[in-house]
N, C-alpha and C positions, 0 to 999 in steps of 0.2 A: 533501275534507270540504265539506259543504253550507254555504251562507251561514248564519251564526248569527243567530237571532232576537234582538231587543232584550232586554236583561236583564229588563225588567219584564213581558215576555210569557211568561217561563218560571217555573214553580213548581218546588219541590224535587223532586217526583216526576218531572217531565219532564226535569230536569237529570240526575238519577240514571239514568233509563232511557237517556238519550242517551250518558252516559258508558259504560254497560254495553255498548251496541251499537257504540260507537266513533264515533258520529255527532257527538259533541261532545267537545272537549278541555278538561280542567280548567284548563289554563294559559290558553288563549284565553278561556275563559269568565270566569276571574278577572280577566284584563286588561280584559274588557268591563265587569265590575262596577266596577273601579277607574276606568274612563273615565266610567261613569255617575255615580259619586260626584263626579268632577272637574267634570262639567257642572252638577250640582245644588248642590254644596256652597256655592259663594259666595252662593246665595240662601237656603239652608236652615240652614246651620250645625248639622248633625245629628251630626257626628263630633268627638269629643274627640281621638282619635289615629287615624292611618291607618298601618298597618304594611305598606307596599308590599313591601318586601324579604321579610319573613316570609311574607306571603300568597303571593307568587310562588314562594317556595321550597317552601311546603306544597303548592301546586298542582302543581309539577313532580313532587314525590314521589308525590302521588295519581295523576298521569297514568301514572307508571311502574307503580304497583300495578294500575291498571285494565288496562293493556296486558298485564300478566302474569296477568290474571284472578285477582288476589289482593287485592281491596279490603278495607279494614279494616271497612267497614260499607256499607250502601246509601247513606249520606250522605258517603262518602269523596270529598273534593275539592269538596264543595258549599260555597260561600261563606256566611259568617255574620258578623253583628256582635254584640257583647256590650256590655251597659250598663257604664258606667264604674265602678260600685261593685261589680261582680263581678270579683274580683281575677284578674289574669292575670300570670303570672310575668314579671318584668322591667319592668312598667309601673307608674307611680304611680297611686294612686286617691285623688284629692282629695275625693271624695264631693260633687262639685258646687260646692264653696265655695272662694273665694280664700283663706280662712283656712288652707287646706291646700295652698297653692301650692308649698310645699317638701316635699310628700309624697315619701317614698323609694320606689323601685321595689319591687314586691311580690316576696317570695322564692319564692312558689309559686302555682299556679293554685287558685282556689276550685273546689269540686266541679263546677259547670256547665261551667266552662272546661276542666277536666281531662277531663270526659266528651267534650266536643266534640273535643279533640285526639286522644283515644283512638279516636274514630270517624273520624278523618282529615279533619274539616271544616277548611276554609280560613278562618282568622280574619282578616277584613279590618281590624279595628280596634275601637275602643271608642266608644260613643255617649254623647251628652251627658245631663245630668240637672241639676235645680235643687239649691240648697244643702241638703245633708244628706238629700236625697230627700223633703223635707217640704213640697213645694209641688206642686199639680196644675197645673203650668205649665212652659213652656219657658224660663223666665228663670233665669239663674244668675250669681252674682258672678264666677265664673271662666270659664264657657263663653259668657257673654253670652246672646243671644236665639236660640233654635231656633224656626224658623217652620214653619207648616203648608203642605205642598205644594199643597193645594187652593186656598188663598188666603193669600198671604204676610203679610197683615195680621191673620191669625187665629192663635190659640194652638193648640199641639199638645196641651195639657194635659200631665200628668206623673204621676209623676216619670220614667217611662221615655219622656221627650220625644223624645230623639234616635232611639230605636228606632222609635217610632211614625212619625216623619217619614221615616226611612230606608226603612221597609217600604212606605209609600205611594208614595215616589219611586222604588222599584225598585233600591235600592242592592245588594240581595242577596235570595235567596229566603228566608233564615232570619234571625231576630233573637231575642235573649234579653233580657228585662227583668226587673225585680223589682217586687213589689207588697206593700204593707202596709196600704193603705186604698183601693186602686183604681188603683194606679200602672201596671199593664199594661192594664187595661180602659178607663180614662178616655182615655189616648192612642189606644186602639183605636177608640173611638166617634168621637173628634174627627178622627182621621186616616183613617177608613173601612176599617180592617183587621180581622183576627180576632186575638184574644188569649185565652189560657187562664190563669186563676189556678188552679193545681192545689190539691188538698187539702193542708193544711199537712203537710209532711214527705214528700210524694210525690216531690218533687225535692229532693235534699239541697242545702243551702246552708251557707256558713260566712262569718261567724258566724250561727247561727240566732237567732231572736227571735220573740216572740209575733206571730202574724199574718203574718210575713214569708215570702214565697215568691219563687222564680224561675220564670218561665214563658215559653212561646213566643209570639212575635208575628210573624204572617205575613199574607200577603194572603188565604189561604184556609185552610179547616179541615184539609184533608189534610196540608198541609205541617207544621202544628203537631203533628198526630198523629205524623208521622214523627219530629219532633224530640223528642217526649215519649219515644219508645223509647230515645233516647240519654240525655236529661237525667235520667230516672227511675232510672237504674242507681245502685247503693248507694255510699255514702261514709261511712266510720265517723266522720268529723269532725263530722257533724251529729247531735248527741245527741237531737234532736227528730224525727229522720226516722222514717218508717214502716218496718216490716219489708218488705224488698224482695219484690215480686211480679212475675213475668215476664209482664206484661200486654202483649198486642199492641195498642198504641194505634192502629195503622193500621187496625184492624178497625172502621171507622166507618160503612160502608154497610149498608143493609137494616134499619134500625130500624123496627119496626112502630109507627107513630104512633097508629093506631087503638086506642082503649081506654086510652091513657095519661092519667093524672090530672095536669093542669097547673094550678097556681095562678098566676093572673094578678094581678100587683101593679102597677097603673097609677100609683099615687101614694103615696109615703111620707108625705105630708102633714107633712113635717118638712124643714127646710132650705129651699132655693130652690124656688119653684113650678115645676111641669113646663111647659115650653114647649109650645104647642099643636101644633106640628109633631112634636115628640118624642112627645107623647101619641098622636098619630094613627099614627105609625110603630109604636109598641108595640101599639096596638090592632089594627092591620092584621096584625101577626105573630100575635097571639092568634087572630084570625079565621081565618088561614090554617091554624093547627093544628086549630082546631075543624072546619074544612071537610075536613081530612084524617082526621077521626074521633076526635080527642082530646077528652076531657072537660075543658073549660076552665072554671074557676070563679074569679071575681074574689075576691081575698082582701084583708082589711083590713090596714092598716099595723100593724107590731109595734114600730116605732121611735117613741120619744117625744122631745120637745125636751130633756128632762133627760138621757136616755141619750146623745143625740148630743153634748150639751155635755160630758157625762162623758168621752166618748171624746176630745173635743177637749182636755180637761184632761189626760187620760192622755198624749196625744202631746206636749202642751206641757211637762209635767213631764219626760218622757223627753228631749226636745230641750234643755230648760233645763239639765238635768244635764250634757249634753255641752258645751253652750255655756259653762257656768260653769267647766269644767275648762280652757278655753282661756286663755292669758295675754292681758292687755288688748290688746296689739298685734294678736293674731290675731282677737280679738273684733271689733275695728274693721274687719276685712276682710269680715265676714259680711254678706250682703245685709241692708240695714236693715229690710226687711219681716220677715225671719225673726227678726232680733234683737228687734224689738218683739213679734212674735207669741209667742215663747217666753219672754219676760221679763215682759210687762205684768201678768200675775197670778201666773205660776208662781214668780217670785222671792219671793213672799210665802207660797207654799204651806207648810202645816204637814204633819207626818207624817200627820195625820188626813185632810187634803185629798188627799194622794197615795193613801192607802188607799181613800178614797171614789171616786177616779178609777179605781183598779184594780177596785173592786167594780162600776163601770159596765161594764167590759170583761166581767167574769164574768156579769153579768146579761144583757148584750147577747148573749153566746154562748148562754145558755139560751133566751131568748125567740126568737132566730132559728131555732135548731134545732126548737123546739116549733112555731113558725109554719109551717115547711116540712114538718113530719112527715107531714101528711095527703096530700102530693102526691109524685108521681114526680119532677117537676121544677117549678121556679118560673120564670116569665117576667116581665121588667120592663124599663123603660128602663135603660140603663147610666148615663147622666147626665141630669139634668133639663133641661140647657141645650144650646144649640148652641155651637160654638167661639167663645170671646170674644177680646178684643183681645190681640194677640201680646205687647205690651209689659208686660202686667199680671202680677203674681205670683199673683193669685187673682181669681176673679170678684168684682167689687165693690171690689177693692183695699182691703179693710179687714182689717188684721192682728188686730183684736179679734174678727173673725168670719170666719176664713180658710177654714173647712171646711164651709160649708153645702151644697156641691155633691157631697159624698161619701156622702150618705144612702143611695143605692141600692147602693153598693159595699162600704163598710166593714163592714157586719154579717157578711159572709161570710168576711172575713179573721179576725174574732174567733171565728166558729163553726167555722172550719176546713173549710168546704164548698167544693167546686170551683165555679167560676163563670167564664163566658166572655162576651166581647162580640163580637157579629157585626154587621157593617154590614147594615142592612136597606134603607135608601133614602137619598135626599138631600132637603135642604130646598129651598124655592123658589129660594134663592140658590145652590144647588149645593153646600151643605156636608153632610158625612156625618152620618148618624143611626144609631146602633147600638142593638141590643137586648141584654139580658143574659139568659143561660141559667144557672140555678143548679140543682145537683144535691144529692143527699144526700151526707153525709160519705163520702169514699173512692170515690164513683162518678165518677171523672174520665173513664173511658171512656164512661159514659152521657152526660155533658155533651158530649163530642166527637161522639157519635153523633146526639144531638138537634140540635146545632149544624149538623152535616152535613145533616140532614133539612131544617132551616130554610134553609140555604144553597140548597138545591134548590127550596124553595117561594117564596123571596123574589122581588121584582120584578127586572127587568133592571137591571143596575148600570151606572153611568156609566163611561166609559173612564178609566183611571188618569191622573193629572195629568202633564203634561209641562212642562219648563222653558220659559219664554216666550222 
């Protein structure tokens, strides 16, 4: 057997191809992934649980199947990490908070985990997340701080913080996160990776909720497309899921960019101002599409301060309801920032206030779909800012204004449209800068195909970070 490349040099397609040819062993590759985790983890803290014995047992079984030429899927034996809040049988899921430090092991796999096991994927373990998944940060009361591999003093963003860090550091070729307001795309832009937020219901989840999705997080577009072929398979537990379609999400090459109608949204003009380097990166991506023959048209913002605040109130009301159900001893364990954020005004909400917040969600859904309707795709920054300080729970550290940085991402959760973040370039300080690609409802394959085209148009990328 030839000498194996370092884990961060192989994507899922290369791993699968080498398994098929016999050039690579699932067992040895899994051991290499675990060694990579051991090297990085003291610096990053991206893993909540590492299942060494389970991973090695799964790798041995996959190796036997490949030798018999009977793999369960093209991804049989390919290592993957799963976000902590995606239930896996036998593992507790504290949802990022010390308030649930006594969480019992889960009795069954959630749909994404079940699909991964059915495909033969090697589950290395569970990645970290902030309290209740309601921070765009790597800070958690139970997991502590997850750090950005590009610079350890920088934030990963969140809430799929561990998944973003693990992908950038090369823990595995595949990672699965969740997103309700930007939680796969924001870590993607800050960690320099690719992530897809599918259309609501495309990937079954449990329990389902307004705007909540599970999606792939990988170093490149093709690996996420392969993962979508697995994750999108049906599961009756998700009563909000779409009717199953046997879409080949791996069919991502060959999109004709010429003639596409692209809406370019450089500034939401709501929330945090767009950093100059972020604006330049998004503008460069728009120019690259125009040079390739797309009809690129700058579009105005459709988000207002009132709508963004309404969505903030909606999330506050939802989280306060969960918080209020906890006994006082557990409430005291919640990250103080989250406690203040979800109580400072929600504790006094009336029924009318809650319905007004819900109406903001409905209105945001309408205006987002209408604004995107004239275009085949929309292009924007993913986040208005560069990665901020690792120790902070949110940019600005203000629990009374905790979500001003999600203005580019949250509309598409509410509108149910697919949206992806692709790294475009780096700042002058070497920090990643991503762009967001948004499609019409249900056009997940189209978003993957345009992301692939942009991946081929973008400037040369920096080498992936290595532990110092």
